[in-house]
C-alpha positions in Angstrom: 72.8 30.0 89.7 76.3 31.0 88.6 77.3 34.6 88.0 77.4 34.3 84.2 73.9 32.8 84.0 72.6 35.5 86.5 74.1 38.3 84.4 72.7 36.8 81.2 69.2 36.5 82.8 69.5 40.1 84.1 70.5 41.4 80.6 67.5 39.6 79.0 65.1 41.0 81.7 66.4 44.5 81.3 66.1 44.3 77.5 62.6 42.9 77.7 61.4 45.7 80.1 63.2 48.4 78.1 61.4 47.2 74.9 58.1 47.1 76.8 58.6 50.6 78.1 59.7 51.9 74.7 56.6 50.3 73.0 54.3 51.9 75.6 56.0 55.3 75.0 55.8 55.0 71.2 52.1 54.0 71.5 51.4 57.0 73.7 53.2 59.3 71.4 51.4 57.9 68.4 48.0 58.3 70.2 49.0 61.9 71.2 49.9 62.7 67.6 46.7 61.2 66.3 44.7 63.2 68.9 46.5 66.4 67.9 45.9 65.7 64.2 42.2 65.2 64.8 41.8 68.3 67.0 43.8 70.4 64.5 41.5 69.4 61.7 38.4 70.1 63.8 39.9 73.5 64.8 39.8 74.7 61.2 36.0 74.9 61.6 36.2 77.0 64.8 36.7 80.4 63.1 33.2 80.3 61.7 31.3 77.7 63.7 32.9 78.3 67.1 34.9 76.0 69.3 33.7 72.4 69.0 31.0 73.6 66.6 29.0 75.3 69.4 28.6 78.5 67.4 29.5 82.1 68.1 27.3 84.8 69.8 25.3 86.8 67.3 26.8 85.0 64.4 25.0 83.9 61.3 26.9 80.7 60.9 25.1 77.5 61.8 25.9 75.7 65.0 27.1 72.3 64.0 27.5 70.7 67.4 24.1 69.1 67.3 24.6 67.3 64.0 25.6 63.6 64.1 28.9 62.6 62.5 26.9 61.1 59.6 25.0 64.4 59.0 28.2 66.4 59.1 29.9 64.1 56.7 26.9 64.3 54.3 27.0 68.1 54.4 30.8 68.2 53.8 30.5 65.9 50.9 27.7 67.9 49.4 29.8 71.1 49.6 32.8 69.3 48.1 30.8 67.9 45.2 28.9 71.2 44.5 25.5 69.7 45.4 25.2 72.3 48.1 26.2 75.9 47.6 27.7 78.3 50.0 30.0 81.2 50.3 33.2 79.6 51.6 32.3 76.0 52.5 32.5 74.6 48.9 36.1 75.9 48.6 37.1 74.7 52.0 35.5 71.3 51.5 37.4 70.8 48.3 40.6 71.2 50.2 39.9 68.1 52.4 40.4 64.5 51.5 37.6 62.1 52.2 39.6 60.8 55.2 40.0 64.3 56.6 36.3 65.0 56.2 35.5 61.8 58.0 37.9 62.8 60.8 36.3 66.2 61.2 32.8 64.7 61.2 33.8 62.0 63.8 35.4 64.6 66.0 32.7 67.3 65.9 29.7 65.1 65.4 27.2 64.7 68.2 28.0 61.7 70.3 24.9 59.7 71.0 
């Protein structure tokens, strides 16, 4: 193999592996950003319902960690539509999009 072909092959190989590494890095960053987004939405529930919905000691707020994702989503939609009343939850639920409510329900819902 002559030097020119060798350098051309090497340049192609370096470019290929650089693109592959960049793609993995971007995918990892996207996954990290998505995880952060999901956790941040779920964290908005922590003030009242405790970390991961496990409740707070001597608090009157319900523990939501035993609800399935479907049950959580049903309750969030009921608060948003006004079908279920509450002190703060109807106002909070109205601030979420359907996609955000699904994300919260999926993140906090009991995994079976």
